[in-house]
N, C-alpha and C positions, 0 to 999 in steps of 0.2 A: 933305416929306409922309409917307416913311414913321418918318422919329424922331418923329411927331408922334401916328402912330396906334399904333408902338410907347410911346409914353409914356398914351397915352389905355389902352392896353389895360392895363401894370401898374398907374395908379393906379385899373383898374376892379376886378383882382384879389387886390390888395393885402391886402386886410381880408379875403377869406376868408384866403388865404394865410399872413397872421398867424394868424389863429383857428385852422386847420389845425393849425402847427404849431405853437398852446397845449396843443396835446390831450396829456396826459400819461400814456402807457400803466400808471405806477408811481401812480398815482392814482385808488384804486379807493373809490369811490362804492357807498352804499348808501343805499335808500330805505327809511325807517319811519314806520308806519302803523295806527291801531287806534285803541281808546278806552280807559280812564281808567287801566288799569296799564300802557298807552304810553307816554299823556302823562307819567305821575308821581305817587305819590298820598301817597309819601313825601319827609318834608321834607329836602333835602342835607343832611349833615354835612361837616366841613369836610374829609374827605379825599375830597369826593367837587367842592366847588366848587374846587380849585386843578386848573389845566388840564394835564396831560399835556404839553403842547408843540404844538411847531407842526407835529406830524404823525399828528394827532386833531382835523380839521377838524369847522366845520357851514357848513352857509348855510341861515341864516335863514329861517321862513315866515313868519314878521313883523316888523315891529322891537320894540324890546329897547332903547328912548332910556338907562336906567338903567347897560347894561350896555355901550352903544355900538354896538349890532348894528344891522344893514339890512338889512331884505329882501331876500334876493339876493347877500348881498355876506358873501364865507367868511370867517370868524372861526377861533379855536381853540376847542375846545367844552370847555365844563365845564357844571354844572348850575346852571340847566335848561334845557335843549335845546328845549322844544318852544314856549311862550310863557311871557313874565314871569313870572307868579303861578303857574305850574306847579311840579313836584317832582323829582321822582329817577327817572331811566326806565332801563329794561332796556338804551338805545341806550348810554347812559354808558358802561360798562362792558363791553361789544360792542364800541365802540373801543379803549379801554384795554386788554383781553384780546389785538385784533388787532393791535396795535402793537407789542407787548409780543414775542410770536413775529416777525408779517414781519420782514422785511430792513430794516435803516435806512431805506436811498433809498427804501422807496415808505410812502406817503404813505395816512389813512384819510378819507374824508369821508362825511359824513350829509346828510340833510336828513327833517326831522322834521316833520309831519305829526299830531297825535292830538287827538279831542277826547272827554271824558267822556260816559259810557254811549250813545255812536253807534252804531248798526246798523247793518250791512253794509252795509244800503239808503244811508246816504249817503253812500259813497265810489263806490255804481255811478253812473255820471253818466243811466242809461237812469233810475235812480230818485228822481234829486238835490233835484231842483225840487220834483219833491212830498213826498220828505222834510222838505226846509228849513218848506215850508206848516206840516205837520203835528206839527214838533218841539216840546219842552217849553219852557217858555218860559227856565227856565233854562240852555238851550244857547244860547239866539240872541246870545248876546254872542260868544259863542266859533265858533260858524255864521259871524256877521259878519268874526272876523278873520282867515279864511280864503275871504273875499268869498261865505262861502255858498256855496261849492263848492270843499271841501276835495280830491278829488280835481282839479281843473285847476290849483289851485294844487302840488298834487305834480310834474304835468308840467310845469307851464310853468318849476316849478324844476329839476325832473331835464332838462328839455333844454338851462336853463341850464350847468348843471354838466357835459353829456357835452359841453360846449367847453372844459373846462377839463382830464378824467378819464375812466374809464370806469368803468359802471355794473354792477356784479358782485354784486349780489343786493336781496332783497326783506327785510326785514323787519317780523313782524304780529304786532301782539297783538290779538285779538278778540276775541269770542265771548257775552262775560257778557248782552249784551244782545238773543241771539241763541239765548238758552238752551234746548235743544228744539225749534227749528226745523227741519223735517227738508231745507230746502232750501239751511241756510246752504253748502255744501261748494259747491254748483254756486253761489254766487251769489260768494262765495269768488276761486272760479273765473275768474268772469265779469270777476271786477277789474280781477284778473291777467293776463287774455288783452288783457284791453282796455290797458294798461298796454304789456303788453309790445308792442303792436300800435302805439301811441303813438308808442313811443319807439325802434320800429324795433330791437326786441332778440328772443334768441336763448332761448327756453325753456332749453336746455340749459345756458347759458351765465349763466342768471341765476335759481337756484333760488329758490325762495319759502319762507323760514324763519316757524316759527309756532309762537307758543308754548300752556304749557298755562296754563289759568288758577288762582287759588288755591284750594290743597289742604286746607290748615290740619289737617291729620293726620285726614281723612274730612269734619271737617265745614265745609267750604266751602260760601259761597252757593250758588255755579254749577259745583260740585262736578260736574256732570251733562255740564257742557258737555266738560268732557274727553275723554268717548268719543269724539263728533263730531271734537271737534281730532287725536286720535291716530286717527281713519279719516279724514280730509283725503286722504294721500295716493292714498288706494281713487280719488279723482276728479282731483286734480290731482297727476300723478307726478313733480313738480319737488319735490313739497313737502317739508320735512322738520319735523318735528315738536320743538321742545324739550319737554323734561320741566318740570315743576316740583315734583317730589317733593324735599320736604323744604327747598325755599324760604320760609324765613320771611314769616308777614304782620303786617298789622295786628291793629287789635282787633276790627275790623267783619269780618273772613273773608272778602272781598273782594277788598280790595288787599293787596299783599306792603308790606311794610317796606323802610326804606333794605337793611338786609341781602341779605332772599329778591330784591330788585333789583338789586342786583350779582351774585347767584348767579346770578340768571337768566340779566341780562346777559354772564357768563360763560359761561354753555351757550351762547345765542348764537353768542357770537366763538369757542369750539372747535368746535361744528360745521361754523362758514364757512370756518373754519381749515383743516379738514377736506376740506373740499370743492374748497378750493383749491390741495389736494396738499400740507399743511406737516405736521407731526410737530406736534404736540399736547406739551407736557410739563403734563400734571393729575399734581395729590394724590396723584388716587385709582390711577394708575398708578404703579407702582414698580419699575424697570429689573431683570431677571434678576441684574446684578454687584451689587445695593443687597446689605449684608449689616449685620447686626442692630448696633449702635454698641457699642462695651465697657465702656461707660458706661450701658447698659441693664441693667433689674434683668430678672435669669434669669426665662426662664418668656415673658418679654416680646418681640413681635415689631417691635415701635417703640420707639423712635427707629431708624432703620438708615439706614446712608451710602452714597451710591455713588460708584462711581468716579470721577466727575467733582466730588465732596468737596459733592453734597447731602445734607441730612439732610430726611427723612421723618418725620414726627408723625402721628403718632395718638391722638386724645381722645373716649371715651366722655361726650357731654354732651349728650342729644336733647332739654332743656328748655329748651338754654340759644337764645342768639337773634341772641351775636357772639362769635368764638373768637379769637384771634393767638395766636402766637409770637414771645415777644420775646428777641429773640438780642442781650443787650450793647444794648441800644437802638431796635436795629432789631427794625421789627414786619412779620411777615408774616399776613395773614389766612387764616383757614384755613376750609376750604368742609368741607358737611356734607352728608353723603352720605344716603342714602333712608333708614339706618338709626336716624340720627343721631350718626354717628359723625363725627367733625371731622378733616379733611384737614390737610395743607400741605406743601411743599417749599418749600425755602429757595434763592440762591440758591448758587453754588459762595461752600465757607467758608475759610479760611485754614486751612491745615495746625495742630494745637493742640486745647487746652481752651476750650470755652464757657460762659459762664454761660447760662441759657436757663429762660424764666419759660411757663408757658398763661397765655395773659388771658383771663377769659371776665367778661363784663359792665364793664370797666375795671379789675379786682382779679388783681393776678398770686398763681399759684397755683404750687405744684412740681406736674410733670406726674408722674402715679405712676409712672407706670414708666422714672423715671431713678434713678438712686442718687442721693443728695444732698450737696451739697458747702457749705459755710459760705464764701459770699462775699457781694458787694452786703449787707452788714448783716444779713445775714439767711439763713435755710438755702435754699439753690435747688437749681433742678434743675442738670445739667450735661453738656456732648457733648466725647466725644475724637473729632477729625478725624486720622484717623491719616498717620505722615507712613510714609514710606518705612521704606528700612533705614537712612536717614540716624536715626533714633531708636531707636535699638537701647540705647546709652547709658543711654536710661533705661527698659528694659524688663529684668525678670527674664530671664538668660539659660540654659542650661543646665549643668552644670558650674562654677559660681560660686556659692563660698559665701554664705549668704545672713544677713543680722545679722537684728535685731528692731528693731519700734517699740514700744515701751511707752507704755501710757497709764499718767499719776505725779500724782496727788494730793501736795500739800504747804500745809503753815500758812504763811503767812505774817503773820509780828507787826506789821511794818509799818503793815497795815492790816487787822489782825484777822479775817480770812478763809481759809477754804481757795481754794487755788487749781489750777490743771489745769495740766501740760505736758505734751508729747511727747515721750520721747527714743529718741533710735537709740544701738542701739548694736553694735560691728561685729562680724564672724560669729566670731571667735576670743574675744569677751568672755567667754563660758561656759568655754573650755577647761584656766584658768591664774589666777595673781595677776597681769598685766601688770596698768601703770597706763596712762590712754589720756589725751592732751590733748584739749580741746573747742571743741566751736563751738555756740556761741550765736546760734539761724539766725531770724529776726525774719519773719513775713508782713508783708503791706501792709494799708491802710486797711480796713476793711468786712469783712476775712477773720480766722482766729483758728487758735488755735496745730495746727489739724489740717491745714492749706491747703498745709504743705511736701509732707507724706506722701501725703495722697490726689491734688490738682492736678499737684504739683508732681513726687512721683516721685521725692520724695528718697531714700528707703534703698534705690531699685534702680541710681540715680547714684551713691551712696554703693559698693554692694558692688560695681557695674563696676569702681570707678574703685582701690578697694583691691584686687582682686581681679588685674588687671594690672600693680598695681604702681604703679600709677601719683600713687597717695593714699597715705598711711601712714592704718594705720588711727587712726580716731577715736571718741568719742560726739559727736552732736548732739543739742542740747536748743534744743526750741521752745516758745512760751511763748505767749497771748493776746497780751502789750504792751496791756491797755486800750485799742486802739482798734480793737475789734470795733463800736462804735457809730458812727455816722456823725459826723463834722467839723461841729462847733457857732459854731467861729467863735475866739477868743482869740487870744494873742502866740503865733507861731510862729517866731518869727528862731529863728537855729542858737542854741543853746546856752540859750534862752529859753521853752520849748516849756511849751505848756498840754496841746496835745490828746496823752493817751497818756503826759504826766508822770511822773502816779502810779507806772509799772512801773520806772520809775530804782532805785527806794528798794527796791521787790519788789528786782529782779537785783539787787542789791551786797549788801541785807542779810538777805535769804531764800535766791532764788533760787542764786545759785552759791552760797553756804555750804551749802545742802540736798544737791546734787548735790553736792559735794564729801565730803558725809558719809557719802550713801547708794551712790554709784559709784564705783569706782577712778579717780580720777583725778587728774592732774599737775597739781600746786594752782596752779604757779607763773603769773606773767605771760607769760613765755615759753611755757606750753602752754595757753592762752587765745586764743581767736580771736572776734569779731561780725561778723554781717552783718546783711544784711536788703536786701530789696525794697520799692520805692515807700515808704511811711512808715517802713518799715521798717528802710529807708535812714536815714530822716533821724532815728531812733532810736541807729544804731549812732555814728555822726556825735556828736549828743548824747553819750550814755552813753562813747564812747572817748575821746574829745579830752578829757572832763574828768577821766578818771578814767586814765590811761597807763600807771600805777602797775599795773593788771589785768589790759592788752589787750596785745597784741605786732603781729595783726594784725586787717585789719579791711577788711572791702567791703561794695560798696551794687551792688543791680539793680535798674536803674529808678531810683536814689535820690531824693526827694521832697527835696533840694538847692538850696532858690531864693535869690537875691539873695546870694548868700555872698560876703563881702568878704574876698578871701584874707589880707587887711594885717589884719585887725581885729577877726575872728571867735576865739570859742575864745579869747579873750586874746592875740594873737594870734602866735599855738603855727604856723601856718606862715610865720611869718616867719622861726622860728629852724629852720632847711630838717638843719642838722648833730645838732642835738638830735631833732629829728622819726626822721628819717632811722635813727637808733641806737635810738632807742622802737619804733615801727613798723616791723617788720619787710617787712609788705610791704602795702601801700594796693591795691584793685583795684577801678575802677568803670566799669561798663557802663550800655548800653542798644541796643535796638532804632533800626532806620532809620527805620519809619514811624508816621505820625501825632503822638501822643502825646508816646509818647517821644521823636522827632525833634526836639520842639519844647522836653525838658527840657532842654537844654540843657549834657549831662554833659560831652560832647568838650570844649566850649570850657571848662569848671569844670578838667577835669581838665591842658590848656595850662597853663592860668593856675598852676596847683599847680608843674604842671613849672618853667616861669619862675620861681617861686619857687625852685628848686632841691627841690622835694619829689618824691620819686620815689614818681608815684600812676603807676601802669599800667590803660589804658582796652582794651577788648573792645566790639566794635561786634555784636549780631544781626542779621546784613540779613535784611531781608525780614518783620521781623516789631514787632509794636506794644509797648502794654502790657500785657502778656501771660505766661500761663504759659510758654508756650515759650521764652520772651525770657529769662526765669528761670530755664529749666533747664536752657538753652546758657551763662546767667552762672555755674551754678554747677557747671559743667562746669569752667567753664574757672578757675574761682577755686581749687574743691578742693587742686588739684593744686601749688599755692604755699605751701599752708600746712605749719607746724611741719615743716620742712628746715632749716632756718639751721644 
């Protein structure tokens, strides 16, 4: 009999025990209600439609068959959150902002009930029935979607959600339909108090966040309501007001546009995070340890870089609707402050040089506060994320004699045009009549002859190596290589290149003879080298291996050497190892260990060459990708081996 009663008791309490055990204290739930700007009046854009993942969830308040959503069943949150045909809402980017900062084990869920044009009375249990009777015809269908009682739908779902997690706050955006109503604040408090009472919540643990209405630079249709919203905390002491200053709007000056909803949502999220005790990383707040980037135009305060290698950007564009920072393809949304200044902070960036653009209205432009660098087939902005003392080899040093980088124009008869090159001469070049060996050093696709000096810091690397005795003094020549324009196809097998091959004739017939005529060079092949990064490495193979009577040293840094058959390429030059090794005193190849460089297969090619008996030397830059820090390291390793035979 005792066994029977025990079994009966367990069967009776098991469902409740199971429900209790399912409550996750790390599942934070937020109730969202209001009228059209909470409902969402802007069309979601691509970034709004992509779910941020299972950490941001929605408990739908209506069925949405098209998206496979059922009322009262948790699903991943992505626009639209309200009803099937609504738009982007502040709750979208509230949730995204929350999970960006909260620890990974914490999830965020929202329950979203909103109706365009609804007065606050529509959410008051004591006023709801009368309000529904007198509601305008265009609102009837929206009210019916919530069983003609939006408050009851919100509470019902909130009770269900309490079986899964903990309600942490209430988000409201309402007021346009109550503009000028002196009792609005009291009515909001009635809704809030009723909500907390029905859900058995404590006001000090569940704050109300109320957003301001559209300002439209002082021309918002309901802007007078903001005074009442700002004074809401005088009536409801746990209320927090979310400013709409600077949030962009649609042409009706009543609703926000997509960018405005994103910004307002972020502000809701940042305020809630602060209330929960989390430190919020905001682009408007720059840590004290941030310093002006060395690539910033003097006189500007930004861009800056902090001790965690995060970059901070500022752009004054008060009439822009959307601005981003695009760093090597990764885009960061900038946020507008009250004065129309757009601000952004990045994730931690890897050390070294990065190209970047400011993207305004979908068009990439150069940040006016940064020095310019030719890259990405055009003039670009750039930012240097500093290394520690390990980067001193590419920095100017006290006590080291410095060479010169000259801007050099010459006429190429091969193409009947004036061309430009950069020429490095070592520090002692001006002091005598000594002649020097020459390294012809090429950049990569989409860059130009200034790249090695500006982005690569070539002259400092050379100065330091020569001063330490690791490298012999030499002249370094850098030319455009005819690869500034984008690659547009064609045959680019090794030895049959279309892209950039116009440079080959120029180099052999015009550039080398002109350099030998106008500079004090050692003109024989034993004192001439060629090297290049990326496509410049491809050009190096094409030029040197087909004109070995003119060069005796060669190197590639992340060389674009693809699909090379070591037994047939360049008329089988690699099958004659003894002959090759006598003619090429040093063959150097290197790559980074990350990303694109990892996929280039440089090490595999070096192994294949070594198996053929070719003396090919490989260096690996640990932790770097297809980038200037890789190539700085490569030059540092390559140059000490030149002209010492």
